C-alpha positions in Angstrom: 28.2 13.0 21.2 29.2 12.0 17.7 30.2 14.7 15.3 28.0 15.3 12.3 29.7 14.8 9.0 28.9 17.8 6.9 31.0 16.5 4.0 28.8 13.5 3.3 26.4 13.2 0.4 22.9 14.8 0.9 20.2 12.5 2.1 17.9 11.5 -0.8 15.0 9.1 -1.3 17.3 6.8 -3.3 19.8 6.6 -0.4 17.2 5.5 2.2 16.9 1.8 3.1 14.1 -0.2 1.4 12.6 -1.8 4.5 11.6 1.4 6.3 10.2 2.9 3.0 8.0 -0.2 2.5 6.9 0.0 6.1 5.8 3.6 5.5 4.1 2.8 2.3 2.1 0.0 4.1 0.2 2.7 6.0 -1.1 4.4 2.9 -4.5 3.7 1.4 -4.7 2.4 -2.2 -5.2 5.8 -3.7 -2.1 7.2 -2.1 -0.2 4.1 -3.0 -1.1 4.6 -6.7 0.0 8.3 -6.5 3.4 7.2 -5.1 4.0 5.6 -8.5 4.2 9.0 -10.0 6.6 10.6 -7.6 9.8 8.8 -8.5 11.1 5.6 -10.0 12.1 4.3 -6.6 8.7 4.8 -5.1 7.1 3.4 -8.2 9.1 0.2 -7.8 8.4 0.0 -4.0 4.7 0.8 -4.3 4.3 -2.0 -6.7 5.4 -4.5 -4.1 2.8 -7.3 -4.0 2.4 -7.5 -0.2 1.4 -3.9 -0.1 -1.4 -4.5 -2.4 -2.6 -7.8 -0.9 -4.3 -6.1 2.0 -6.1 -3.6 -0.3 -7.2 -6.3 -2.6 -8.7 -8.3 0.2 -10.3 -5.3 1.7 -11.8 -3.6 -1.3 -12.1 -6.1 -4.2 -12.0 -9.7 -3.0 -14.8 -10.8 -0.8 -15.7 -14.3 0.1 -18.9 -16.1 -1.0 -20.2 -15.9 2.5 -19.8 -12.1 2.5 -21.6 -11.9 -0.8 -24.6 -13.7 0.5 -24.6 -11.6 3.7 -24.7 -8.4 1.7 -27.5 -9.5 -0.6 -30.5 -7.1 -0.6 -33.6 -8.3 1.0 -35.6 -8.0 -2.3 -33.3 -10.6 -3.9 -33.6 -13.3 -1.2 -35.9 -16.1 -2.5 -39.1 -16.7 -0.5 -39.4 -20.5 -0.7 
């Protein structure tokens, strides 16, 4: 077994690699992603990463014209 180096610097959020942190952030919903902006500068920078938001934008705010017509209430459908 490898010996544990007790003299090394403590593990901090800033010392963690970016890719695993972005992967972890990808599992959060948009509310939690927004809250990560307030935790630290590093998380704020990472949580502003465009690919993280793309999924949320498509899911919650951007719907296709086809989806809009499918969700139209029955009372608003023209009876021609």
